[in-house]
N, C-alpha and C positions, 0 to 999 in steps of 0.2 A: 272710298265710293269714287273719288277724284281720280284714282290711279285706272280704274276699271272704265269710266267715262272717257278718259286720255286711251285706251285702246281701240274706242270702237266709236269715238267721236264723229266719223265723216259717214259710218253707216246710219248715226242716228240724225243725222246733218241731212242726210238725204232721205229719211222716212219724213222728218218735218215737213220738207219742200212738198213731198208727196200727198202728205195728208194736207196741205195748206190747198194744195189744187183741186184734191177729190172733195174737201169740205167747202171750199166756196161753187163747187157745182152742184152740188147737194142742195143748197141753196137757193141756188142760181133757177133751178128748174121750177120751184115754187114761185120764187117772182116771175120770171119770165113768163109762165103758162097763165099766170093771175093775168100780166097785159096781154097775152096773145089770145085770153078767152077762155082757156081751156077750163072746163067744168073739175066737179070734186072727181069723179070718176073717171074720166080721162088721166089727171094728174097720179091718182091711186094707181093705173094701170102701169104707167109709166114709171112711177117708182118700186113697183113689184116688179117691171123688167132689172131694172140694178140685181137685185137679190137671187133673181133667176140666174143671170150670169154668174155672179159672186159663187153660189151653190156649185156650177157647173166647172167652173173655174179649179177651185177646189180641188175637185177630185180628177181631171183632166190635165192641170198644168205637171202635177209630178210624173207622168208620162211624158211629156214632151220635154222635160229636162231630162230625163234618160235618155231620150234618143239625140237630141241636138245639144245639149250642155245647156249650162248656167246663162252663158254671154250672151247666146243666140238668143236666147227666149227672151231674156230681159230685154234686148234692145227693140226684140220684135214688139212684145206687148206694150214697151213704153211710145213704138212709133203710133201704134193703134190709139193708144188713148189720148194723145196729144193731136192727132187730126178727127177724132171723134167730139173733143172738145170745142174745136174750132167749126165742125160740121154744127152742132146746135143751132146757134142763132142764124143758120144759113137755112136748115131745114124745121122751120117751125110747125109740124105737122106732129100732131097725137102717136099716129103709126111709128114716125120716122124716128119720132126721140124715145119710143121703148123699144126698137133695135138698136138704136145708137147706145141705148142707157143697159141692153145688155148686152152690149160689146166691153164697153165700158168695164160694168161689173166683172165681166170675164177675166179681161186683162188685169184690172185692178186685183183680182182674188191672185191671179198669178206672178205680179208685181211681193206680193206680198209674203209668197211659198219661198219666189227667190231669196228676195232681202232677209227673211226672218233665218232661211238658212246657211247665209252667209253669217250674219250676225250670230246664231248659234254656234257656230265653227270657231269664231272668235272669242268665244268665252271660254272660259275651265271649269269643270265641277265647282269650284270654291265659288266663282263669281257667276256663275248662270242667273242663281236668283237676281242678285242686282239687275244684270244686264237686262233680266225681263223686264224687270219694273223699268229700267228708265227706257225700254222699248214702249212700252205701254204709257209710259208719262211722255213721250215724244210725241206718240199719235194723238194724245189728248188735249197738247198744247198746241199743236197743228192744225186743229179743227176749229178749236177757241180762236185761233188767229186770224182762221180763215174770213170770221164773221166779221171780225175787224175790217180785213181788206176790202170787202164789198161795200163798205160807206165811203170807199174812195171813186166809186164811178157808177155808173147808170146802168140797172138790168135792162131796158130797154135797147142799149146799143152792145158790139158785139165785144167793147173793150173788158170787161170782166170775163168771157170765155176765155176771149185770148189770154189774158192774165192767170189764169188757170191752168191753161194749155202751156203757157211759159214755166209756171212753177213745176209741173210734174216733166218737161223735159230737162229743165236743167239738175234735176233731184239725181236721174243716172250719174252723173258726174260723179259726185262725194261717193257714191256706191262701188259705182265698178273700178274707182282708182284707188279703192280703198282693200277691195277685197281679192286679197293674194292666193286664195285654193278657192276648188271649186268644189264643196263637200258633197257627199252624198245625199240625195234628198229620198228619203224611204219613208211615204206616209201608210200605216197600218191601215188595211181594209177596214170600213167603218163595219160596226155593229148594227146589226137589223134592229129598228125601232122594237118590235116586239119581243126580242131579246133585253132589248134595252130597258123597256117598260118592267119586266121579269126582275130586272136585278134593282132597280130605283125607280118606281111607279112615279115618286114626286119629282125626281130629276130629268125622267124623259118628258111629263107634263109640264113641267114648270118650265122647262127650256124653251117646250113649245112655244107657250105663251109669252114666254119672255120675247122672243123673238117677235111675237105681233108688236109688242108695246117699243121696242126699241125702233121698227121700221116706222112704225107709225109718228114715233117723236121724231125721227131724224128725216123720214123723208117729207111727211104732210104738214110739219109743225110751220113750215113755210109758207105753204098754201092756207093754213087756217088764221095766218096772220096776214096773210093776202086779203082773205075774203073778210076779216071784221074791221079792218081799214087800217092797219097798224103802217107806218111807213118803214122805206126800206130800211134804215139806220134802227128801227123797234123789233123789225123782224131779225134783226142781224142779233141784237141783244138778246130777245128772247130764243134763238137756238143755243148762241151761247151759254147762255145761263143751264142749258141740259145739260151740258158737258161740264159746267163750271162747276156744279152740284156735284160731280161723280169724282172731281178731282178731290174737291174737299172732305166730303163724307166714305172716299174708298176705305182709306186710313184706320179709321174709329172702326168702321163696319170690320174689318179684317180684323182688328184687335177684339173685339168682342166672337168671333165668328170663332176664334180659339178658344174659347173660355165657357161656352154654352152649347149648348143643344142648338145646331144648325134650322133643325125643321122650325123650332120656337121661332129664331130670327128672321128667315124666311116670311113667315105667317106674321111679324110685327112690321117689317121691312114692305112689304105691298099691302098690308093694312093703312100705312103711313104713307104710299105712294096713292092708293085710291082716293085718301084723306085729301091729297094734294091736287088731285085733278078732281075732286067735285069743288074744292075751294075757287079751280082757274074756272069752272064751269060756273058757278056763282056771281065771277068776278065781272063778267060782262067783258067788253073793251079796254076796263079801265087798267093803264097799261103796267104799274107796281106790284097790282094784284096778281098779274099775269106771271109777271118775270119771277115773282116769290115761288109760284105755283111751278112753273118751270124748272128753279132751281131744284126743287124737294122731291119731283118726281122726276129729273133726270137724274138727281143726286142717287136713286135707290134705284136706279135701273141697271147702270155698271156691275154696280158691286153686288147684286143679285144675279148676276148671270156670272161671275167668278164664286160666289157663294153656292150656286147650284151645281158648279162642274166639282168644287170641292167636296158638297156633300154625297154627289152621286160616287166618286173615287171612295168615298168612305164604305162603301157597299160593295165593293169591286176588291178581287185579289189583282196582284200586279202583273200578272199574266193577259188581266182583260181589260186594263187601265187603254194602253194605247187603241184597242179597237173602238174600246167605248169613248175615246176623244172624241174620234170622229162620226160614231153616232150620233152625239151632243150636237156638234156641229152641225151636222145635216138636218135634226131635228131643228135646232135652232132657224135656221136657213129656208124649212116650211114655212115657220111659223111667221118669217120677214114676207115671207110673199102673200099670205093670207094677210098679216096685219093691215096692210094700209089701202086693199081691196076694201076690207069692213068699213074701216074708219071713213073711206071716199064716198062709197054707197049712203052712210050712215047720215055723211055730210048733206050728199047731193038729196036726201030725201025727206032730211030735218030743217038743219041751218049749220053753219060754219062750227056753233058751238057741241056738235055731236062729236068732236074731235074728243074733247075733254070726257064724254060720256063713256065712249066706247074707250080710251083709256082706263079711265075708274072701272069699266068692268070686267076687264081683264085682270086688273091687279087683284080684285075682290075673287076673282075664278083662284088664284094663284094662293092665295091668303087663307081662302076657306079648303082647298085642296091639301094644304099645308097642315092645317088643322086637324083635319082627317086622317092624315097620315099620322100624326102624334100618336091618335088612340088606336092604329093598327099594327105597330110597330116598335120595338122595343129601342130606347136611345142608345146609339153607339158612345162610348166610354169618352171623353172628352182627349186623354192621354192615347187614345186609339185611331184617332184622326189625324187625317194628311193636313198639311199647310194649308191656310190660305195665301193664295198668289193674284196680285193685282194684274186681271188678264181683262182686256177688250174684246167686246162683241165682233168686233172688226177683225181681229186675228184669224189666221189661217188654220186650217187642223194641224200641221203640221207645229206651229206655235201652241195651240194647244196642248199638244200630246208631249211636247220638250219640257211646258209648263208643269203639267199632270205629273211626270216621270221625276221633276225635281220635287214638287211638293211632296210627294210620298218620299224619295229620298231622305228629304229634309226633316221630316217627321219623324223617320227613324233614325236620324242622326242627333235630332233632338230627346229624343225616348233613352236613345245611350246614354247622353248624357246627361239627362235627370237622374238616371238610373245609378250611373256613375255617382253621381254629387249627392245622392241618397246615400248610398253604402259610405260613401266619406263621410259624411254628419253622421251616420250613425257610429261609425267607427271612432270617432272623435267624441263624443259622446260618452261612448263606451270607457275611452280613457279616462275624460273626466271623472266620470261616475267612480272609476277605479281609483283614481286618483284620491276623489273625495271622501271614499271607504276609507282608504290604508290612514289619512290624514284624521280621520274620525275615530278608529280603531288606536290608531296611536296615541292620541290625545286619552281617550279613555282609560288606556294603559296606563300610562303616565301618571294619571289622576287616581288609579287606583294604588299604585305602588306609592305614591305621595300619601295617599290616606294610612295604607298598612305602616309607614316609618313615622307617621304625624301621631298617629293614635297611640302608642306608649307613652310617649312623650307628655302627652297631655293628660293623660293617667296618673302618671308621676310628678303633675303639676311642673315641669320644668318649661313646658311650651307654653303658652299664652294661647286662647280660642283663636287669637288672630296670627299664630305662629309667627310673631315675633319673640327672640330669642330674652330671657330674663335672669341674666345674671347673680343676682341677689342672693334667692335661696339655694343656689347651688353652693357658694361662698359659705354659706351655714352649715350646708352639710359635708362640705370638707372641713371646717370648725369641729364639728361634732367628731369626724372619723379621726383627727389629730389627738384629740383628747380621749378617747377610749382605747389607744393606741398606747398612750403614754402609762394610764392607770394600767392597763396588762400588765406593761413591763414594770412599772414601778411593784405588783403586787407578786410579780416573780420574785423580785428583790428581797422584799420583806414581806416573807410569807407568816411572821410571826403580828404582823400590822393587821390585826382582823378587820372588818367592817361591820357595823350596825345591821344588820339585816334591815333595821326600819328606817335606816341612813342611805341617801347615795353615795357611791364609790369616793372614795377621798382621791384629790387630786395629788400630782407630783409635789406641788408646793405643800400642802397640809401634811403629806408625809414626811416631806424635808422638816417642816416645824416643828413636828411632833418630836420625833429624832432628836433634834437638838434641844429640845426644852428637859429630854431627859437626861440628856448627856450633861447638861450644864447643870443639872438637881443633884446627879450623882456626885460633880465634883464641883462645889459651891467654892471653895479657896479659890482653888487657882483660876476659875474664871473670869474674865473682865468684860466677857461681850455684851455688848447692847443691846436692849431687846429688841425684836424687830417690828415695824408697823405692820398692823392689821390688815388682811386685803379684804377687801368684798367678795364674800365668796357666791355671789351671785354671778359676778363679773367673768366671764371666761380668762383661762389662764393667758398672762401676759409677761413678757420677759421684763424684769429689773436689772437694768444696769447698775445699778447700785446695791443693790443684794449683795451681802455678806457671808458666807459659811459660818456656822459656828466652829468655833475654837474648841478643842477635846479630840478627844479619840475618835475617831470612825467604828460605827458598830463593824463587828468582822462579818465577813461574808458568808453566809451559809456553805 
């Protein structure tokens, strides 16, 4: 973000200075008008004159730029604004102020178009969203800062009007010096209101009513403060809170906009705005309740503008979006013309607190119409909606068109990125599942092979149930095998030594003992052998190192 701001800081500085001057003159109209004794209806006409000029400038300034160029148009419009701001305290008549405000509105719209075209040219496709957000934040901070400057002077003197003129004049320096190229300015032809209504009824009606709310807040707020007896500093604080609320609430509302049905959010925010206005109406002239009402009522107004733009684009194709952007700006301008007239007339007929009632009624109308549209059309899936972008109602049609196109492209990029991430996640999940299945199959195979090898050993009682090897039974089995082998060999050597069928076969020791006894009895005179010690027959055969064979001739071999 710092790199992006570093490339466009001069343009943004010029925008802040312009908004400082423009924001001061908006509030000064209400303050000085009250001092001059203008009625609410007269000040309402003066306020509407600005938006008539702004709407006209948005339509005809691109044509002027194409004819004579950016720099000439920018310089000429800036000169007219400075002159008109200085002329306001000199011509304190309602009709003169109406004409001057119409001129200021026309020129200010052209200034926005020119500055925004340079700003758009300085941004790349990757940074355009951040640049537009920084531009809208610079505008908001400029308006809020302008209210602080109003506390430095007296509206009854020309000083504050002159300061506003100076700020607008010096704002041209950073913009002109930093603008290296003259980009082409092409504003698409605005879509007709009937076609826009057919494509998105809520977008068309909602943006018209919201234009009424915005113009009433920004143009008639100072008039209301003057008529209820607020001081100049308190009126400045009251107007600042209208825009400070938008600065604070814009981000969370934008986050919700991309995650839920936007019609429900429009309905809820409008209802919240109506509640804030009713609270302000009941608060009377108490300062802090009025400040709180201004914060929340203004805090939902600007986000609703961006929300309605995004909602309308969700119902349009990419080819229809540029024309629809111009149509939405035109509908907003019409509402901005009508709103102050309605509020001023109500304040003239009733009392100054009708200011809140007009705002509350308009908010309720938006909320009810949004609720009605929820029952008429199906919800657009969240994954198919365009991105929400912070954009102010003061933006020109060109800025709105650029912002809408960026939001559409950004939404497509996010959808492609989400699809790629989902595919990668599915592939990773498949690989993990395959690996787990392989490990499980391998483990089962090893267990089956182990059981197949161990089962015969357990049946022969060679392996314990806990798979520990037992050596002693195996040794006994080997000893029995050796004894059986020796017995078989002796039977072959001495076939005449029969065995008793009821007795076990004689061992090799017994055979040798019996043979020696028979030989000794046949030669009693010649034998001096000593009798051998009797061996326990129950014990296995053991080698006796002291054993001596009997003396005498060995039996003949068979």
